[in-house]
N, C-alpha and C positions, 0 to 999 in steps of 0.2 A: 581582301582579308577574309579568312575562313570564318564562317558563322559559328560561334561557340555554343549556341543553344542546343544543337543536336548532341553535343558532348555531354551536357548536363541533363538534357531531356531526351533520352533515346526514343521516346514515343514519336518524336518528330522524324525519325528515320523510317519507321515502318508504317505509320499511319497513312502517309500520302500514297503508299503503294497497296493499301488494303483493298482486296477484291472480294467478289461474291463467293468465290470458292473458299477463301479464308474464313468467311462468315459461317459457311456450312460446317467446315471442319472444326472450327473453334467452338461452335454451338454444340456439336455432338460431344466434344471433349468436356465442355463445361457441364453438360447434363450429367455425364457419368461421374465427374469429380464432385459435383454438388451432392449426389446421392451418397458418395463415400464420406464427404466432409461433414454432413449433418450429424451422424453419430460420433464421428471423431471429435468434432469441435465441442460437443456436449461432454464427452468423456474426458477430454484434456482439460476442460474447465474444472471438472471434478478433481482431476489430478493436481491442478494448480491451486486448489483450495478456493476456487472462485464459484460464484453462482452459475448455474447452467447456461443462462442466456448470454453470458459474457463470452462463451465459446463461439457463439454465432457472431457477436460483435467483432471478435478478433479475426473473423473470416470474411469481413465485408470490405470496409474502407481500406484496410491494409493491402488487399489484393489490387485495388484500384491504384493505390500509391505505388506499389511495385511495378505495375504495368506502365506507369509513367516514367519511372526512374531506372528500372531494371533492364537487363539485356538478354536474359534467357527467354526463349520462345515457349519453353515447356515447364519451367519451374513453377510449382504450385505452392504459394506461400500461405502460411496459416499456423495454427497451434501445432506444436510437436511435443512428443513425449519427453525428450531430454530437457528442453527449455521449460516445460511445465513443471517437471520435478525440481529443477533448479530454482524456479520461482517459489515453489512451496518451501523448499529448504531455506532460501534466503529470508522469507517472511515468517518462518515458523515461530520465531521467538519475539516478533514485534507486535503481532496482533492475532486475535482468534480468527481462524480460517472462515471466510464468508462474511465476516463482520464489515461494517461500514469503514472502519479504520484499515482493515486488511485490504479491501478493494481499493481504497485511496492510495495505500502504500504500493500496491501492485501497479497502479496506473503511473505513479511516480517512477518506479523501477523501470517500467516499459518505456516511458518517455526518456529517461536517462540513457537506456540502452540504445534507443533510436538516435539520440543526439550523438552519442559516442560513435556509432557506426557511420552516420552521415559525415561527421567531421573527419573520421579516418579515411573515408572515401574521398572527401574534398582535398585532403592532404596527401593522397596517394600512399596510404599506409597499409595497403593490403598485404604487404610482406610480413606484417606483425603476426599474422596467422600462421606463418611458417614455424613459429616457436612451439606450436602444438604438433609434435611429431605424431606419425601414424600409430606407433605402439602406444603412446599415451592416450590418444583418442580412442583406440580400440579397447584398451583396458577400462577407460572411463565409461564408454558407451555400454560395454558388457556389464560392468558393475551397476551402472544406472538402470539397465534393463531389469536386473535382478531386484534392485531396490524398489523400483516401480511396481514390479509384480508382487513383491512382499507387502508393500504398503497398501495394495488394493485388497488384501485378504480381509481387512476390516469391513469393506463393503461386500466382498464376495461371500463371506460367511456370516455377516451381520454381527460382528463382535467388536467391542470397544478397544481397538488396537491403538497403541501409542508408541512413538519413537521415530527417530530420523535415520538411524543406522540399522544395519542388519542384526547385530547383537541385541539392540534395544527392541526391535520388532519381534525377534525370536523369543526374548524374555516375556514380552507382553503377550505374545500368542500362547505361550505355555501357561500364563496366569489366567487367561480368559477362554481357553479352548472349550471349556465346558459350557460357555454361554452362547455358542453358535446357534443361529436361528435356522430351523429346518426349511421354511419357505425360501428364505434368502439364499441359502446354500444350494437348494435344489435348482432354483431359477438361474443362479449365477454359474454353477458348474455345468448345467445343461447348455446354457448359452455359450460357454467357453468351448465345450466339446464340439458343438455345432460349428462355431467359427473356425476352429482348427481344422475340422473336417472339410468345411467349405473352401478353405484356402487351397486345398490340394485336390479335392475330388468333386466339387460342385459343378464346375464347368464341364468336365468330361461326362458327368452323368446327364447334364442337360443336352449335350451334343448327342449322347446315345439315345435320348428321347426324340431326336429329330430336329431340334432347334438349330437355327442358323448360327454360325460362329459369332456374329456381332450381337445377336440377341442373347445368346448364352453367356457371352462375356459381360454384357451390361447387367444381367440378372445375377451373375456370380459376384460382380463388384458390389452389387446392392445387398449382398448377404447380411452385412451388419444391420442395415435398415430393416430387413425382414425379421431378423432375430429380435431386434428391439421392439418391433411392432407386435410380434407374438407375445413377448414378455409383458408388454404393456396391457394387451388384451387379457392375459391370464390374471395379472394383478388386479385389473379393473373388474373382471367378471367374477373372481372369487373374493373380492373385497379384502385382499391380503393386507392392505394398509391398516385396516382395523385390528389386525393381529400383530402389528408391530413392524411390518415390512416397510423399510425406508424407501420412499419414492422421491422423484425430483420435486414434485409439488408445483405450485403456481409459478409459471414462467412468464414474466412480463413480455408482451409482444411489442411490435412497433420498431421505430428507427433507433439505432444506437444513440445514446445520450452524449452530448458534448461535455467532457470533463476536463477541468484544469486543476493543477495542484493548488491547494490552499496556501496563500502567502501568509504565513504566521511564524512565530518564533521557533516552531518545531520543524520547519521545512529544512533548514540547513543541517541540523543534526541527522535528520533522516537521509538527506543526500549523502552525507559522510558515511553513514552506516550501510547504505546500499551501493556505494560506489564500486567496491570490489566485486560484488555479485553482478552488478550491471555490466562490468567489463568482461567477466568470465562468460556470462550469458551471451554477450555480443560476439566474443571470439568463437565460442563453441557453435553458436548458430551460424556464423559466417563460414567457418570451416566446413560444417555439414552441408550448408547450402551451396557454396561455390564448388565443392568437390562433386556433388550431385549434378549441378548445372553444367560443369565442364564435361562430365562423362556422357550426359544426354546430348549435349551440343555436338560432341565428337561423332556420335552415331549418324548425324545428318550433315557432317562436315561444316558445321557452324562454329561460332566462337562466342564466348562471353568475355566481358571485361571485368576483372576482379574489383577494380576500384569503383566502377559503376555499380557492381553488385553490392558493394558496401553502402553506397548511397541509396540504392533501391531497398535494401533491407532496413537501412536507417529510416527512410521515409515510411516504410510499412510499419515499423515499430512506433514511430512518432504518431502515425494515424491510429494505431491500436491504443496507445496511451491516452490519446485525446477522445477516444470513443468508448471508454469503459472496458477495453480488452486487456490482454496480457501478452508477454513476449511471443513473437512469431518468427518463423524461419521457413526455409524450403523443406517441406516434408518429403521423405523418401517414397513412401507408398503412393501418395496421391500424385506426386510428380511423375512417377513411372506410369501410373494410370493415365495421367494427362498426356504423356508422350505416346503411349500405346493407342490411346483413343484418337490420336491424329491432330492434336493442337498444333496450329501453325504459327501463331503470334501470341504476344502477351495479352491480347484482347480476350483470350479464353478465360483469364483470371477475372476480367471485368464482368464477363457473362456469368461466371461462377458466383461472384459477389451479388449480382442481381438475383440469381436463383436462391441464394441464402437469405437475401432480404425478403423475398416472397415467402420463404419458409418461416422467417421470424414474424411476418405479418399474419400468416394464415394458419400455421401448424402448431404454434405454441400451446394452445389449449389442449391439444392431444398429448402433450408431454407430461401432463400432471401425474398420471399413474405410471410413468416410466420408472421401473425399479432401478435404484442405484446399483444394485448388484449386477444387473445386466450391463450397465455402462462400465462397471469395473471389469467385467469379462471381456469387453471389447478392448480395453486397455491392455489387459494381460495377454490376450491373443496377439496384439500388435507388438508389444515390447519384447516378448520372448524371442522374436526374430532378430533383435538387436544383440543377443548374447552369442558371440562368436567363439565357441569353445576351441575350434581348430586353430585359431590365431595363436594360442599359447604354444602348441606344439611346433607350428611353423616358425615362430619367432625364436623359440629355444634352439631349434636346429640351425637357424641361420646366424643369429647374433645374440650372444648371452647378455651383452650390455643392453640391447634393446629389450630383451626379455625382462631384465631387471626393472626397467622403466615401466613396462606393461604390467608386470606383476605387482609392483609397488603401488601404482595408480589404482589397480583393481582392488587390492586389499584395503588400502586407506579409504577409498571411496565407499566401500562397504562398511568399514568398521569405525571410521572417524567422521566422515561426512563428504558431501559432494564437492564443496569448495576446497576443503583441505586436500582431498584426493587429487583433484585436478592441478592445484598449485604445486603440490609435492611432485607430481609427475613431470610437470614442466621444469621445475627446479632440478630434479634428478637427471632429466634428459640433458640439460645444459651442463651439469657437472660431469656427466659421463662423456659428453662431447669434448669438454676440456681435457678430461683425463685421457681419452683416446687420442686426441690430436697432440697432446703433450708428449706422447711417445711415438714419434713419427717413424714410419717404416723407411729405413735407409738401406739401399741395396748397393753392393759393389757390382758394377756392370762390366761386361766384356763384349767383344764383337762376335756376333754369330758368323761363323766362317762363310766367306763368299758373299757377304751382304754388308750393308751399312747400318744394320740394326744392332742395338746394344741391349742385352738382357742380363738378368740377375745371374751371377756366377753359380749360385746355389741351386738354380732351377734348370739351367741350360748348359750345354757344352759350348763354351765360348773361348775366344782368344783374348789374352790380357798381355800387358807389357809391364815388366818389373819396375820401370821408372815412373809409370803413370798410374795413379789411382783414380778410377772413375766411380763417382758416387751419385746415385739418383735419390733425391729426397721426394717421397710421395706424399707431400703435405705442404700447404702454405706455411710460411715461417712467421711466427709471432711470439709474443712474450713467453708463452707456456712451453714452447718446444725449442727455443733458441739455445738454451744451455745443453740439452741433450745432443744437439747437433755439434756443439763445440767439443763435448766429451767424446763423441763417436769419432770425429776426425782426429782428435789428439791420440786416441787409442790406436787407430789404424796406422797413423804415421809412426808411433812408437813401436808398433809390432812389425813394421816393414822399413828398416833403415835405408833401403836403397831407393825409396820414393823421392822423386825430384819435382813431380807435378801432381797436384790434386785438382781434378776437374769436377766441379759440382754441376751435374745435369739438372736443370731447373724446369723440365717440361711439365712437371706436376705442380709447380709453385705458382699460385695465382696471385699471391700478395706477400709482401715483406713489410712488417711493421717496424717502428722505430727501434724497439728492443732487439728484434732480429737483425736489423741493420748494424747496430752496435756489436752484436755477436760476430757478424761477418767481418767487421773491422778488426775485432780482437783475433779472430781466426787468421786473418791475413798477416797481422803482426807476429803472431806466434810461429806461423809457418815460415815467415821471412827469417826469423831468428834461427830457425832450424835448417835454413837453406832450401826451403821448399816454396814453390810458387803456387798461388791459388788462381784457378781459372773458372770461368762460368761458361755454360753452354745452354743453348735452347731457352734463353730467357724470353718470356712473353713480352709483347709490346708494352702493355700497361705497367708491368713491373719494371721494365727498362726505363720507361718515362720517369718513374719515381726515383730510380737509382741515379739518373742523370741530373735530377734536381738536388742531389746531395753531392758531397765531395768524395764519396766512396770509390768511384771509378778512378779518381786521380791517384788514390793510394793503393789501388789493386796491383799486386805484384805481377799478375799474369794478364790474360786477355779475355775478352768476351767473344765466344764463337757462335756462329749461327746454328751449327749442328754439332752434336757430340762427335760424330765421325770426323768432321773437319778438325776438331780439337785434337783428337788422338793422332790423326794423320800428321798434323803440323808439329806436334810435340815429340813424335817418334821418328821423324826424318833425320837422317844423319846430317851433321853440320857440313856446309859446303867449304 
């Protein structure tokens, strides 16, 4: 009997084969990612409305948990911009950001998200994420990037900005624009300019100075750390805190605390209030993570298991919820860095967690004078890359219905809120799918001369027979499109009185539901009354299996042919 443990604990697959060369590669990758993750984790904690140190907490034990349960060798799990802003949005009306009640509610939200993800993985429900179409995700991510950037103006400029949506933030900005603080704006904007410049030009400049590619790459990746260090030194040296500059302040060092939800009468109402947000954060985090993990794995001809990824992300979020963190997922920038730096196994995440633990133990005193405006600049520099302007033009040219879903998600996320925008996008995508498939493309087909291929008579020069009507339905048959099929066949037969046979080519039909089966039975009876026989061709095996479990084939006036050519040949042969 096959041992089930490696299925549930993928670490048992790669750990026994771990070698010294893996240690070297994973160690280098972990060092680079740790440098990147320190400023990111602090910034995303600020974005989520959490104390700065919780960003470090969310980047320790969750990485270890993912290494045990996850299947990607290069995915770097931790705080991310999208899940952080969704967390802040979900908790915005429940408690004051950064308060004890807020931190407790975030821990509960994170724990709920982790349990949902793990249960979905255990039940093999990774397919649920397919309901988040790419246009919806694209519109949601672009709008979220703009919202995140706008929300950080309060730290970037040092003004009391309020609001959860773009109109609210814009109105508040107009009311308080005269209250911006010079030192905060100067440090924030200069940091932002440097980070944008560093992303594109720092590494080439370092290479031009004679540095080796690896050294130049590591220094370029550490640009945010360098920027925050300089900003901290300026704030400390000029004593800008005394002039009103907001700094991170005292950051508790040490190990992450063990936190458990308080069992009281308020727990269940909070669970109910946070359930929708926890589910949306789970789905968005999973889609973002598994898409990234699959693309990175494909580059090395590796593979990941979506259901195991659900369990891995679930375990990571449970660990974050139990150690004072907030929701985590696979981050794009640090995962790409982890991949490029040569990570070979999930152990790189464990080494990164150790590096962050050392930072939490040794470096937290140095964070006291770190300006919040500099952290806001790192967030803005990061999230602006999420805004995909070109997606709107591409989607408009390719499919107007998909563009509708993208645009609606984008607009509602900006103007109504993150949860409303995402849920509306999913709903509209499903409605548009129903609308599109309820109007199936039905082609009259004829034979391409000299071949056994049958194509649309409106697109190709083909041969047809007056007594045989060949129809190809380019959609599975179900309740929403069964009646249009009935109407189309009735109209064609009425328009061509010489038709004796209707052959329904089912090469594109993957399923026939009960409603469509009744429609086929009705079509058979109506054609029989008109002296016309109904035949089927190229019926797929699973569809045929279901038809055989019904009595439809017993009442079918015609035959079921293996190929459409066989049907036309048999029905057009002269009688013997």
